[in-house]
gemmi code that builds the backbone of each chain (N, CA, C; Angstrom):
import gemmi

chains = {
    "A": [
        ("MET", (118.573, -28.246, 121.652), (117.282, -27.839, 121.198), (116.877, -26.709, 122.005)),
        ("ALA", (116.147, -25.686, 121.411), (115.518, -24.812, 122.368), (113.962, -24.495, 121.965)),
        ("HIS", (113.098, -24.669, 122.994), (112.019, -24.550, 123.255), (111.837, -23.488, 123.820)),
        ("ASP", (110.343, -22.941, 123.768), (109.982, -21.368, 123.531), (108.893, -21.308, 124.228)),
        ("GLY", (108.344, -21.418, 124.675), (106.892, -21.287, 125.373), (106.381, -21.826, 126.731)),
        ("ASP", (104.747, -21.011, 126.924), (104.301, -21.713, 127.780), (103.209, -22.380, 127.557)),
        ("ASP", (102.757, -22.947, 128.841), (101.724, -24.483, 128.220), (100.223, -23.722, 127.425)),
        ("ASP", (100.125, -22.738, 127.816), (98.955, -21.942, 127.345), (98.920, -21.830, 125.597)),
        ("GLY", (100.064, -20.655, 125.664), (100.181, -20.134, 124.586), (101.296, -21.036, 123.291)),
        ("VAL", (101.604, -20.353, 122.595), (102.070, -21.017, 121.169), (103.613, -21.180, 121.877)),
        ("GLN", (103.957, -22.413, 121.347), (105.243, -23.259, 121.570), (106.147, -23.261, 120.036)),
        ("ILE", (106.765, -22.839, 120.712), (108.080, -22.715, 119.134), (109.615, -23.695, 119.734)),
        ("THR", (109.527, -24.645, 119.301), (110.856, -25.680, 119.175), (111.693, -25.717, 117.995)),
        ("CYS", (112.671, -25.151, 118.635), (113.971, -25.384, 117.066), (115.226, -26.320, 117.587)),
        ("PHE", (115.212, -27.049, 116.877), (116.476, -27.672, 116.390), (117.529, -27.902, 114.821)),
        ("THR", (118.684, -28.284, 115.043), (119.332, -28.270, 114.391), (120.013, -30.197, 114.342)),
        ("ASP", (119.863, -31.138, 113.174), (120.524, -32.095, 113.001), (121.607, -32.418, 111.944)),
        ("VAL", (122.747, -33.182, 112.071), (123.469, -32.574, 111.538), (124.045, -34.647, 110.759)),
        ("SER", (124.249, -34.661, 109.832), (123.998, -36.194, 109.268), (124.852, -36.378, 107.933)),
        ("ASP", (126.077, -37.165, 107.790), (126.128, -37.381, 106.296), (126.345, -36.124, 105.786)),
        ("ASP", (126.837, -35.113, 106.303), (127.723, -33.711, 105.596), (126.085, -33.253, 105.494)),
        ("VAL", (124.825, -33.286, 106.087), (123.653, -32.367, 105.213), (123.343, -32.089, 106.865)),
        ("THR", (123.309, -30.629, 106.858), (122.282, -29.955, 107.762), (120.905, -30.030, 107.916)),
        ("LEU", (119.782, -30.391, 108.494), (118.931, -30.277, 108.869), (118.509, -29.156, 109.928)),
        ("HIS", (117.812, -27.969, 109.118), (117.394, -27.204, 110.627), (115.415, -27.099, 110.574)),
        ("PHE", (115.187, -27.849, 112.127), (113.795, -27.984, 112.130), (112.976, -27.181, 112.695)),
        ("GLN", (112.020, -26.286, 112.476), (111.484, -25.361, 113.631), (109.863, -25.764, 113.634)),
        ("ILE", (109.267, -25.491, 114.470), (107.899, -26.231, 114.973), (107.320, -25.235, 115.923)),
        ("ILE", (106.470, -24.428, 115.215), (105.531, -23.761, 115.911), (104.138, -24.219, 116.009)),
        ("ARG", (103.824, -24.770, 117.913), (102.476, -25.060, 117.997), (101.327, -24.142, 118.223)),
        ("LEU", (100.312, -24.296, 117.293), (99.288, -23.402, 118.231), (98.413, -24.554, 118.652)),
        ("HIS", (97.167, -23.538, 118.936), (96.328, -24.522, 119.341), (95.598, -25.948, 118.593)),
        ("LYS", (95.439, -25.221, 117.304), (94.608, -25.932, 116.599), (95.262, -26.067, 115.357)),
        ("GLN", (96.666, -25.871, 114.977), (97.250, -26.152, 113.683), (98.895, -26.457, 114.095)),
        ("ILE", (99.403, -27.098, 113.553), (100.809, -26.917, 113.427), (102.245, -26.291, 112.626)),
        ("TYR", (102.601, -25.471, 112.375), (103.344, -24.787, 111.636), (105.068, -25.333, 111.525)),
        ("ALA", (105.386, -26.023, 110.323), (106.973, -26.373, 110.484), (107.412, -25.839, 109.642)),
        ("TRP", (108.672, -25.963, 109.875), (109.981, -25.599, 108.939), (110.968, -26.207, 108.831)),
        ("ILE", (111.275, -26.679, 107.150), (112.427, -27.690, 107.269), (113.177, -26.804, 106.521)),
        ("GLY", (114.752, -26.853, 107.048), (115.395, -26.401, 105.995), (117.077, -26.977, 105.921)),
        ("CYS", (117.100, -27.360, 104.902), (118.179, -28.117, 104.095), (119.261, -27.348, 103.917)),
        ("ASN", (120.774, -27.535, 104.889), (121.900, -26.525, 104.613), (121.917, -25.076, 104.928)),
        ("SER", (120.667, -24.782, 105.090), (120.457, -23.170, 104.608), (118.890, -23.052, 105.250)),
        ("ALA", (118.914, -21.786, 105.489), (117.792, -20.748, 106.296), (116.405, -19.874, 105.049)),
        ("LYS", (116.801, -20.773, 104.114), (115.842, -19.964, 102.955), (114.302, -21.046, 103.740)),
        ("PHE", (113.267, -19.792, 103.296), (111.979, -20.485, 103.659), (111.563, -21.899, 102.511)),
        ("GLY", (111.727, -21.591, 101.127), (111.537, -22.882, 100.683), (109.633, -22.744, 99.900)),
        ("HIS", (109.134, -23.799, 99.613), (107.980, -23.911, 99.389), (107.203, -24.174, 100.914)),
        ("LEU", (105.756, -23.780, 100.531), (105.053, -23.488, 101.593), (103.429, -24.699, 101.089)),
        ("TYR", (103.044, -25.461, 101.627), (102.210, -26.065, 101.958), (101.065, -26.147, 102.782)),
        ("ALA", (99.984, -26.875, 102.426), (99.079, -26.881, 103.718), (99.055, -28.149, 103.559)),
        ("ALA", (97.842, -29.076, 104.606), (97.710, -30.571, 104.627), (96.603, -30.404, 106.518)),
        ("ALA", (95.979, -31.373, 105.749), (95.182, -31.375, 106.666), (94.146, -32.704, 106.901)),
        ("PRO", (93.835, -33.228, 107.503), (92.785, -34.499, 107.313), (90.747, -34.118, 106.947)),
        ("THR", (90.634, -34.537, 106.267), (89.684, -34.361, 105.304), (88.449, -35.455, 105.579)),
        ("GLN", (87.264, -35.358, 105.607), (86.677, -36.406, 105.528), (86.105, -37.254, 104.497)),
        ("PRO", (85.869, -38.623, 104.456), (86.231, -39.439, 105.620), (87.956, -39.246, 105.719)),
        ("ASN", (87.372, -39.568, 107.440), (89.035, -39.749, 108.061), (89.989, -40.289, 107.737)),
        ("ASN", (90.182, -40.995, 106.704), (91.522, -41.704, 106.092), (92.087, -40.872, 105.258)),
        ("VAL", (91.413, -39.874, 104.758), (92.136, -38.817, 104.001), (92.973, -37.789, 103.559)),
        ("VAL", (93.720, -37.520, 103.125), (94.711, -36.495, 103.267), (94.305, -35.252, 102.107)),
        ("GLY", (94.159, -33.929, 102.592), (94.130, -32.982, 101.585), (95.199, -32.272, 101.540)),
        ("VAL", (96.067, -32.192, 100.513), (97.074, -31.058, 100.869), (97.025, -30.338, 99.346)),
        ("THR", (97.452, -29.361, 99.868), (97.282, -27.981, 98.591), (98.857, -27.413, 99.172)),
        ("SER", (99.631, -26.838, 97.681), (100.684, -26.187, 97.829), (100.417, -24.695, 97.820)),
        ("ILE", (100.796, -23.882, 98.580), (100.296, -22.630, 98.852), (101.368, -21.129, 97.970)),
        ("LEU", (103.056, -21.507, 98.287), (103.414, -20.679, 97.805), (104.884, -21.727, 97.009)),
        ("GLY", (105.037, -21.634, 96.160), (106.467, -22.017, 95.344), (106.328, -23.538, 94.765)),
        ("GLY", (105.235, -24.205, 94.906), (105.451, -26.241, 95.255), (104.792, -26.032, 93.373)),
        ("ALA", (104.550, -25.223, 92.459), (103.931, -25.920, 91.235), (104.726, -27.504, 90.030)),
        ("SER", (106.141, -26.582, 90.017), (106.563, -27.746, 89.564), (107.515, -29.070, 90.041)),
        ("ASP", (107.352, -28.513, 91.185), (108.579, -29.168, 92.208), (107.490, -29.591, 93.385)),
        ("ASN", (107.377, -30.868, 93.571), (106.182, -31.069, 94.853), (107.343, -31.325, 95.647)),
        ("THR", (108.716, -31.351, 95.997), (109.340, -31.644, 97.399), (108.940, -30.889, 98.725)),
        ("GLY", (108.302, -31.771, 99.519), (107.783, -31.117, 100.927), (106.262, -31.488, 100.743)),
        ("SER", (105.591, -31.537, 99.382), (104.089, -31.867, 99.713), (103.802, -33.104, 99.999)),
        ("SER", (105.182, -34.413, 99.849), (104.487, -35.640, 100.496), (105.038, -35.509, 101.480)),
        ("ILE", (106.068, -35.042, 102.336), (105.911, -34.868, 103.704), (104.629, -34.396, 104.197)),
        ("ALA", (103.915, -32.939, 103.934), (103.351, -32.639, 105.003), (101.923, -33.547, 104.179)),
        ("ARG", (101.985, -34.046, 103.718), (100.907, -35.496, 103.800), (100.792, -36.366, 104.456)),
        ("ARG", (102.472, -36.931, 104.223), (102.481, -38.193, 105.678), (102.600, -37.322, 106.775)),
        ("LEU", (102.779, -36.361, 107.150), (102.616, -35.863, 108.356), (101.283, -35.816, 109.337)),
        ("VAL", (100.767, -35.684, 108.515), (98.689, -35.646, 108.922), (98.249, -36.844, 109.123)),
        ("LEU", (99.017, -38.080, 107.832), (98.407, -39.585, 108.117), (99.097, -39.834, 109.074)),
        ("LYS", (100.661, -39.503, 109.519), (101.003, -40.139, 110.779), (100.567, -39.154, 112.177)),
        ("THR", (100.576, -37.781, 112.246), (99.777, -37.492, 113.223), (98.365, -37.254, 113.303)),
        ("GLY", (97.835, -36.822, 112.510), (96.511, -36.491, 112.190), (96.023, -35.150, 113.089)),
        ("LEU", (97.652, -34.115, 112.373), (97.302, -32.975, 112.881), (96.644, -32.222, 111.970)),
        ("ASN", (96.829, -30.978, 112.270), (96.565, -29.795, 110.824), (97.695, -29.058, 110.329)),
        ("ILE", (98.058, -29.311, 109.814), (99.519, -28.850, 109.205), (100.117, -27.844, 108.198)),
        ("ILE", (100.752, -26.662, 108.512), (101.545, -26.179, 107.408), (102.825, -26.250, 107.285)),
        ("LEU", (103.219, -26.433, 106.137), (104.725, -26.977, 105.993), (105.761, -26.060, 105.716)),
        ("ALA", (106.942, -25.419, 105.428), (107.578, -24.861, 105.110), (108.863, -25.424, 104.963)),
        ("CYS", (109.329, -26.039, 102.990), (110.300, -26.851, 103.041), (111.400, -26.405, 102.005)),
        ("ASN", (112.587, -26.200, 102.257), (113.632, -26.265, 101.252), (114.421, -26.842, 100.875)),
        ("ILE", (114.235, -28.199, 101.098), (114.844, -29.597, 100.558), (114.840, -29.590, 99.385)),
        ("PRO", (116.218, -29.369, 98.616), (116.087, -29.567, 96.887), (115.076, -30.890, 96.113)),
        ("LYS", (115.031, -30.583, 95.062), (113.719, -31.972, 94.376), (114.785, -32.741, 94.326)),
        ("ASN", (114.134, -34.182, 93.958), (114.989, -35.348, 93.837), (115.681, -35.756, 94.642)),
        ("SER", (115.241, -35.495, 95.679), (115.767, -36.042, 96.903), (115.438, -36.850, 98.282)),
        ("PRO", (114.623, -38.048, 97.326), (113.895, -38.107, 97.877), (114.330, -39.314, 99.222)),
        ("MET", (115.811, -39.484, 99.393), (116.218, -40.093, 100.586), (116.336, -39.063, 101.790)),
        ("LEU", (116.783, -37.789, 101.493), (116.945, -36.385, 102.591), (115.268, -36.195, 103.074)),
        ("GLU", (114.487, -36.103, 102.201), (113.493, -36.539, 102.323), (112.747, -36.696, 103.762)),
        ("ALA", (112.911, -38.379, 103.262), (112.478, -39.488, 104.161), (113.361, -39.254, 105.160)),
        ("GLY", (114.406, -38.654, 105.242), (115.189, -38.657, 106.590), (114.482, -37.611, 107.389)),
        ("ALA", (114.410, -36.430, 106.750), (113.995, -34.889, 107.518), (112.412, -35.589, 107.891)),
        ("GLU", (111.345, -35.973, 107.257), (110.719, -36.855, 107.364), (110.198, -36.833, 108.923)),
        ("LYS", (111.201, -38.096, 109.163), (111.677, -38.990, 110.264), (111.270, -38.344, 111.587)),
        ("LYS", (112.651, -37.595, 111.136), (112.976, -36.552, 112.710), (111.799, -35.878, 113.248)),
        ("LEU", (111.424, -35.561, 112.128), (110.081, -34.223, 112.815), (109.006, -34.795, 113.117)),
        ("VAL", (108.496, -36.338, 112.765), (107.379, -37.134, 113.304), (108.373, -37.340, 114.487)),
        ("GLN", (109.115, -38.110, 114.937), (110.040, -38.430, 115.733), (109.546, -37.548, 117.211)),
        ("LYS", (110.362, -35.928, 116.780), (110.152, -34.909, 117.536), (108.530, -34.431, 117.320)),
        ("LEU", (107.962, -34.471, 116.837), (106.590, -34.298, 116.877), (105.491, -35.201, 118.291)),
        ("ILE", (106.043, -36.347, 117.855), (105.538, -37.102, 119.367), (105.863, -37.148, 120.460)),
        ("SER", (107.818, -36.768, 120.444), (108.156, -36.750, 121.948), (107.877, -35.291, 122.094)),
        ("LEU", (107.304, -34.369, 121.617), (106.574, -32.810, 121.812), (105.183, -33.476, 123.082)),
        ("GLY", (104.739, -34.731, 122.449), (103.464, -34.782, 122.741), (102.212, -33.939, 122.214)),
        ("TYR", (102.800, -33.346, 120.565), (101.570, -33.052, 119.621), (100.954, -33.749, 118.947)),
        ("THR", (100.960, -35.276, 118.930), (100.432, -35.264, 118.008), (99.505, -36.311, 119.241)),
        ("ARG", (97.822, -36.112, 117.786), (96.828, -37.003, 118.676), (96.471, -38.057, 118.568)),
        ("PRO", (96.443, -38.354, 119.661), (95.774, -40.049, 120.231), (95.776, -40.891, 118.957)),
        ("LYS", (94.828, -40.903, 118.381), (94.507, -42.036, 117.339), (95.667, -41.530, 116.229)),
        ("SER", (96.702, -41.315, 116.036), (97.804, -40.959, 115.408), (97.883, -42.372, 114.266)),
        ("GLU", (97.875, -43.504, 114.974), (98.180, -44.318, 114.222), (96.979, -45.042, 113.409)),
        ("GLY", (95.602, -44.728, 113.497), (94.351, -44.900, 113.423), (94.374, -44.382, 111.588)),
        ("LEU", (95.135, -43.344, 111.479), (94.816, -42.832, 109.686), (95.559, -44.196, 108.605)),
        ("SER", (94.940, -44.736, 108.018), (95.624, -45.467, 107.118), (96.777, -44.609, 106.339)),
        ("SER", (97.074, -45.371, 105.616), (98.507, -44.476, 104.364), (97.695, -45.485, 103.139)),
    ],
    "B": [
        ("MET", (124.321, -41.064, 112.969), (123.191, -39.343, 112.827), (123.487, -38.768, 114.490)),
        ("GLY", (123.475, -37.610, 114.217), (123.837, -36.811, 115.545), (123.131, -35.681, 115.755)),
        ("SER", (123.179, -34.841, 116.865), (122.883, -33.536, 116.904), (123.666, -32.610, 116.932)),
        ("SER", (124.109, -31.842, 116.302), (124.833, -30.616, 116.132), (124.728, -29.837, 117.305)),
        ("VAL", (125.750, -29.368, 117.311), (126.186, -28.153, 118.793), (126.301, -26.883, 117.639)),
        ("SER", (125.549, -26.624, 117.147), (125.122, -25.180, 116.282), (125.336, -23.955, 117.246)),
        ("PRO", (126.170, -22.954, 116.761), (126.286, -21.897, 117.677), (125.464, -21.054, 118.252)),
        ("SER", (124.127, -21.054, 117.159), (122.926, -20.512, 117.033), (122.018, -20.871, 116.010)),
        ("PHE", (121.003, -21.172, 116.371), (119.753, -21.511, 115.236), (119.854, -20.320, 114.425)),
        ("PRO", (120.022, -20.694, 112.994), (119.875, -19.595, 111.678), (118.739, -18.985, 111.570)),
        ("VAL", (117.589, -18.714, 111.811), (116.047, -18.804, 111.762), (116.076, -17.588, 113.382)),
        ("PRO", (115.870, -16.606, 113.334), (115.835, -16.236, 114.691), (114.331, -15.862, 114.795)),
        ("HIS", (113.831, -15.740, 116.117), (112.682, -15.831, 116.255), (112.002, -14.919, 117.646)),
        ("LYS", (111.004, -14.331, 117.446), (110.540, -13.462, 118.237), (109.020, -13.686, 118.460)),
        ("LYS", (108.481, -14.423, 119.628), (107.540, -14.846, 120.155), (106.906, -13.582, 121.118)),
        ("LEU", (105.355, -13.358, 121.056), (104.559, -12.220, 122.288), (103.465, -12.442, 122.264)),
        ("SER", (102.375, -12.046, 122.488), (100.962, -12.309, 123.170), (100.380, -10.782, 123.856)),
        ("LEU", (99.575, -10.400, 123.038), (99.218, -9.033, 123.708), (97.116, -8.889, 123.691)),
        ("ASP", (96.377, -8.415, 124.374), (95.412, -8.289, 123.906), (94.552, -7.414, 123.092)),
        ("ILE", (93.779, -7.755, 122.179), (93.491, -6.516, 121.428), (91.690, -6.633, 121.507)),
        ("LYS", (91.030, -5.617, 121.793), (90.181, -5.398, 122.189), (89.128, -6.569, 122.706)),
        ("GLY", (90.027, -6.909, 123.795), (89.479, -8.276, 124.591), (90.063, -9.843, 124.133)),
        ("ASN", (90.530, -9.176, 122.749), (91.040, -10.879, 122.489), (92.667, -11.026, 122.513)),
        ("LYS", (93.241, -12.533, 123.089), (94.211, -12.904, 123.429), (94.513, -12.830, 121.427)),
        ("THR", (95.823, -12.430, 121.578), (96.369, -12.519, 119.826), (97.867, -12.611, 120.544)),
        ("ASP", (98.581, -14.084, 119.761), (99.509, -14.455, 119.510), (100.280, -14.304, 118.648)),
        ("VAL", (101.758, -13.762, 118.583), (102.121, -13.006, 117.346), (103.676, -13.495, 117.248)),
        ("VAL", (103.824, -14.111, 116.363), (105.264, -14.561, 116.178), (106.197, -13.860, 114.566)),
        ("ILE", (107.413, -13.339, 114.474), (107.973, -12.862, 113.764), (109.282, -14.069, 113.643)),
        ("CYS", (109.417, -14.626, 112.320), (110.822, -15.425, 112.335), (111.254, -14.341, 111.302)),
        ("SER", (112.439, -14.685, 111.196), (113.497, -14.379, 110.347), (114.442, -15.251, 109.374)),
        ("TYR", (113.622, -15.748, 108.162), (114.785, -16.175, 106.867), (115.443, -15.851, 106.274)),
        ("ASP", (116.334, -16.554, 105.664), (117.680, -16.388, 104.650), (116.652, -14.463, 103.544)),
        ("ASP", (115.580, -15.395, 103.116), (115.005, -15.057, 102.221), (114.035, -14.591, 101.895)),
        ("HIS", (113.055, -14.565, 103.532), (111.547, -14.230, 103.821), (111.453, -13.408, 105.439)),
        ("PHE", (110.706, -12.561, 105.193), (109.976, -12.877, 107.175), (108.632, -13.768, 107.053)),
        ("LEU", (108.054, -14.125, 107.795), (106.895, -14.571, 108.295), (106.779, -13.994, 109.696)),
        ("ILE", (105.230, -13.919, 109.460), (104.694, -13.496, 110.442), (103.297, -13.572, 110.643)),
        ("ILE", (103.415, -14.150, 111.949), (101.727, -15.235, 112.276), (101.513, -14.466, 113.288)),
        ("ALA", (100.107, -13.752, 113.364), (99.420, -13.190, 114.231), (98.051, -14.054, 114.179)),
        ("THR", (97.703, -14.549, 115.405), (96.352, -15.701, 115.659), (95.554, -15.443, 117.371)),
        ("GLN", (94.335, -15.540, 117.040), (93.337, -15.141, 118.019), (92.654, -16.641, 118.157)),
        ("ILE", (92.994, -17.020, 116.788), (91.862, -18.491, 116.767), (92.706, -19.666, 116.780)),
        ("GLY", (93.938, -19.845, 116.699), (94.509, -20.329, 117.299), (94.889, -21.696, 115.785)),
        ("THR", (94.877, -20.955, 114.758), (95.612, -21.620, 113.493), (96.561, -20.643, 112.689)),
        ("MET", (96.413, -20.856, 111.965), (97.415, -19.704, 110.785), (96.091, -18.548, 109.605)),
        ("GLY", (94.975, -18.936, 109.706), (94.357, -18.141, 109.435), (94.434, -17.636, 107.646)),
        ("THR", (94.366, -16.750, 107.678), (94.893, -16.326, 106.276), (96.118, -16.383, 106.074)),
        ("ILE", (96.758, -16.354, 104.674), (98.513, -16.452, 104.399), (98.058, -15.115, 103.578)),
        ("LEU", (98.639, -14.724, 103.345), (98.888, -13.569, 102.569), (100.810, -13.402, 101.958)),
        ("HIS", (101.039, -13.279, 100.574), (102.224, -12.973, 100.597), (102.499, -10.914, 99.918)),
        ("ALA", (103.592, -10.692, 100.580), (103.581, -9.227, 100.064), (105.096, -9.434, 99.422)),
        ("ARG", (105.487, -8.517, 98.059), (106.800, -8.193, 98.123), (106.883, -6.923, 97.323)),
        ("LYS", (108.214, -6.422, 97.249), (108.616, -5.128, 96.619), (108.945, -5.771, 95.116)),
        ("GLU", (108.160, -4.505, 94.619), (108.511, -4.994, 92.977), (109.813, -5.038, 92.407)),
        ("GLU", (110.784, -5.446, 91.848), (111.534, -5.145, 91.086), (111.199, -3.611, 90.324)),
        ("GLY", (112.001, -2.689, 90.320), (111.521, -1.383, 88.962), (112.341, -0.585, 88.576)),
        ("VAL", (112.158, -0.098, 87.805), (113.288, 1.683, 87.630), (113.354, 2.775, 88.309)),
        ("THR", (112.000, 3.260, 88.183), (111.765, 3.982, 89.131), (111.832, 4.317, 90.399)),
        ("ILE", (112.108, 5.479, 91.280), (112.116, 5.728, 92.751), (111.334, 4.855, 93.664)),
        ("GLN", (109.837, 5.473, 93.013), (109.132, 5.060, 94.402), (108.982, 3.268, 94.234)),
        ("PRO", (109.487, 2.601, 94.836), (108.949, 1.309, 95.289), (107.672, 0.865, 94.830)),
        ("THR", (107.277, -0.454, 94.664), (106.110, -0.554, 94.320), (105.567, -2.132, 94.600)),
        ("PHE", (104.504, -2.403, 95.672), (104.547, -3.553, 96.427), (103.446, -4.324, 95.611)),
        ("ASN", (103.668, -5.499, 95.873), (102.820, -6.742, 95.284), (102.338, -7.685, 96.531)),
        ("VAL", (100.865, -7.375, 96.624), (100.187, -8.199, 97.427), (99.417, -8.769, 97.473)),
        ("SER", (99.111, -10.369, 97.751), (98.325, -10.788, 97.355), (98.021, -12.258, 98.391)),
        ("VAL", (96.779, -12.864, 98.645), (95.830, -13.618, 99.483), (96.618, -14.864, 99.196)),
        ("ILE", (97.236, -15.606, 99.704), (97.836, -17.248, 98.840), (96.939, -18.512, 99.419)),
        ("PHE", (96.176, -17.946, 100.841), (95.579, -18.865, 101.295), (94.249, -18.388, 102.336)),
        ("GLY", (92.927, -18.985, 102.292), (92.426, -18.055, 102.933), (91.529, -16.904, 102.263)),
        ("LYS", (90.936, -16.776, 103.291), (89.879, -15.197, 102.749), (90.261, -13.757, 101.767)),
        ("ARG", (89.860, -14.050, 100.629), (89.968, -13.108, 99.619), (89.425, -11.628, 98.985)),
        ("ASP", (88.432, -11.777, 100.637), (87.587, -10.739, 100.432), (87.550, -10.217, 101.253)),
        ("GLU", (88.873, -9.960, 102.165), (89.165, -9.013, 103.127), (90.009, -7.918, 103.142)),
        ("PRO", (89.727, -6.648, 102.610), (90.995, -5.902, 102.078), (91.690, -5.676, 103.097)),
        ("MET", (90.737, -5.469, 104.312), (91.875, -5.017, 105.631), (93.219, -5.815, 105.709)),
        ("LEU", (92.916, -7.400, 105.628), (94.371, -8.121, 105.469), (94.862, -7.273, 104.789)),
        ("VAL", (94.433, -7.319, 103.310), (95.709, -6.759, 102.156), (96.285, -5.858, 103.084)),
        ("ALA", (95.625, -4.541, 103.224), (95.615, -3.427, 103.858), (97.004, -3.554, 105.035)),
        ("CYS", (96.897, -4.599, 105.844), (97.954, -4.840, 106.854), (98.981, -5.725, 106.594)),
        ("ALA", (99.329, -6.437, 105.115), (100.358, -6.655, 104.427), (100.860, -5.572, 103.733)),
        ("ARG", (100.109, -4.931, 103.099), (100.712, -4.109, 102.641), (101.795, -2.774, 102.986)),
        ("GLN", (101.111, -2.621, 104.501), (101.454, -2.031, 105.406), (103.060, -2.180, 106.156)),
        ("LEU", (102.859, -3.468, 106.422), (104.000, -4.590, 106.933), (105.242, -4.010, 105.659)),
        ("ILE", (104.402, -4.940, 104.690), (105.658, -4.780, 103.561), (106.748, -3.228, 103.061)),
        ("GLU", (106.113, -2.329, 103.544), (106.168, -1.225, 103.063), (107.348, -0.474, 104.605)),
        ("GLN", (106.595, -1.287, 105.619), (107.843, -0.609, 106.631), (109.204, -1.301, 106.610)),
        ("ILE", (109.071, -2.531, 105.914), (110.023, -3.602, 105.889), (111.120, -2.981, 104.559)),
        ("SER", (110.362, -2.791, 103.664), (111.000, -2.024, 102.808), (111.772, -0.535, 103.087)),
        ("SER", (111.188, -0.252, 103.646), (111.580, 1.650, 104.488), (112.976, 1.358, 105.057)),
        ("SER", (112.864, -0.152, 105.400), (114.197, -0.182, 106.479), (115.194, -0.611, 105.789)),
        ("GLY", (115.056, -0.748, 104.380), (116.337, -1.358, 103.823), (116.057, -2.299, 103.815)),
        ("SER", (115.268, -3.478, 103.845), (114.986, -4.771, 103.237), (114.635, -5.334, 102.201)),
        ("SER", (114.761, -6.084, 101.267), (113.821, -6.352, 99.774), (113.047, -7.433, 99.889)),
        ("ARG", (113.384, -7.949, 101.640), (112.956, -9.670, 101.184), (111.581, -9.043, 101.759)),
        ("PRO", (110.749, -10.099, 101.090), (109.595, -10.682, 100.728), (108.792, -10.970, 102.415)),
        ("LEU", (107.909, -11.188, 102.278), (106.851, -11.267, 103.466), (105.636, -12.090, 103.390)),
        ("VAL", (105.718, -13.581, 104.236), (104.816, -13.963, 103.906), (104.002, -13.404, 105.764)),
        ("LEU", (102.947, -13.461, 105.812), (101.857, -13.277, 107.018), (100.492, -13.818, 107.180)),
        ("SER", (100.580, -14.359, 108.247), (99.549, -15.083, 108.666), (98.506, -14.322, 109.929)),
        ("LEU", (97.409, -14.476, 109.165), (96.339, -13.346, 110.003), (94.858, -14.208, 110.256)),
        ("GLY", (95.130, -15.064, 111.346), (94.342, -15.628, 111.956), (93.404, -15.201, 113.143)),
        ("LEU", (92.477, -13.935, 112.813), (91.653, -13.162, 113.645), (90.062, -13.356, 113.949)),
        ("LYS", (89.850, -12.895, 114.829), (88.078, -13.077, 114.998), (87.559, -11.701, 114.806)),
        ("ASP", (88.278, -10.670, 114.265), (87.632, -9.357, 113.543), (88.594, -9.008, 113.151)),
        ("HIS", (88.274, -8.352, 111.782), (88.978, -7.485, 110.923), (88.578, -6.299, 110.569)),
        ("SER", (88.299, -5.903, 112.086), (87.853, -3.715, 112.327), (89.978, -3.584, 112.300)),
        ("ALA", (89.571, -2.592, 111.908), (90.858, -1.357, 111.496), (91.623, -1.061, 113.246)),
        ("GLU", (90.993, -1.187, 113.892), (91.923, -0.624, 115.315), (92.432, -2.299, 115.926)),
        ("THR", (91.984, -3.498, 115.068), (92.267, -4.757, 115.630), (93.779, -4.753, 114.603)),
        ("LEU", (93.642, -4.637, 113.311), (94.695, -4.297, 112.406), (95.722, -3.665, 112.697)),
        ("LYS", (95.601, -2.448, 113.377), (96.844, -1.072, 113.646), (97.216, -2.277, 114.955)),
        ("GLY", (96.677, -2.955, 115.516), (97.698, -3.362, 117.194), (98.059, -4.185, 116.434)),
        ("ILE", (98.070, -5.265, 115.240), (98.574, -5.767, 114.893), (100.557, -5.117, 114.604)),
        ("VAL", (99.792, -4.397, 113.536), (101.134, -4.229, 113.081), (101.567, -3.005, 113.760)),
        ("SER", (101.212, -2.315, 114.974), (102.101, -2.032, 116.118), (103.062, -2.674, 116.598)),
        ("ALA", (102.540, -4.082, 117.113), (102.894, -4.841, 117.864), (104.414, -5.432, 117.279)),
        ("VAL", (103.633, -5.559, 116.204), (104.846, -6.118, 114.926), (106.208, -5.107, 115.019)),
        ("ILE", (105.783, -3.969, 114.313), (106.791, -2.885, 113.994), (107.175, -2.702, 115.346)),
        ("GLU", (107.136, -2.675, 117.193), (107.953, -2.570, 117.670), (108.761, -3.782, 118.158)),
        ("ASN", (108.182, -5.249, 117.454), (109.401, -6.136, 117.549), (109.915, -6.877, 116.204)),
        ("ARG", (110.335, -5.830, 115.606), (110.248, -6.227, 114.159), (112.022, -7.100, 114.606)),
        ("LEU", (112.116, -7.609, 113.473), (113.385, -8.053, 113.092), (113.958, -7.611, 112.253)),
        ("TRP", (113.634, -6.863, 111.532), (114.314, -6.521, 109.934), (115.047, -4.622, 110.386)),
    ],
}
model = gemmi.Model(1)
for chain_id, residues in chains.items():
    chain = gemmi.Chain(chain_id)
    for i, (resn, *xyz) in enumerate(residues, 1):
        res = gemmi.Residue()
        res.name, res.seqid = resn, gemmi.SeqId(i, " ")
        for name, pos in zip(("N", "CA", "C"), xyz):
            atom = gemmi.Atom()
            atom.name, atom.element = name, gemmi.Element(name[0])
            atom.pos, atom.b_iso = gemmi.Position(*pos), 0.0
            res.add_atom(atom)
        chain.add_residue(res)
    model.add_chain(chain)
structure = gemmi.Structure()
structure.add_model(model)
structure.setup_entities()
């Protein structure tokens, strides 16, 4: 895993996970008030882009597709659950092919684990109901 | 489950920080297979996100399509910044589109020029 950043500025973390013939690349860019993440499935294509954030009241998440997600929402549910689990304001780019729910679930789990281990998640992350 | 011993991560990136008119500006440049991503922020978020691409066409002069895909749609300086950068990318021989995120405290010409120069100096194309 490569981690690039000083405590005060932008922190960039990149890592790759290979399992069951699938290679998942992850990139996490931590800004002060927002996290950008990219998930690459077997390639370094950018994929679809989504923005997701907690909205008032505090147990609701708003997700919007910003690039490419019209008929194929792969990634939008990952973005939504990232916010639910971490309480963070998220921009997610993801090129996981559509109709791959197992792959999506696996990628989401690895990303959430990494966000937690990096200490990026909000203290009341378990407080948002799904 | 395992983690790979990959030769190198497939998305190269560069990160830098500079001062523009007294505002600390963080810039990140990433090169994906089919896009460039540039983030320039002074406010701790990605701010307004723009998409810029070269149009396929039959004329010798390339044309560019630049649009705001998230955020402020009434700041022409942001669009101008994206246009400058996609022109630079295109004239260097790449036809990859650009996703540009600008989270800025001011939208003056000086600030945007500072960002464009910093990105060009650290370009990945």
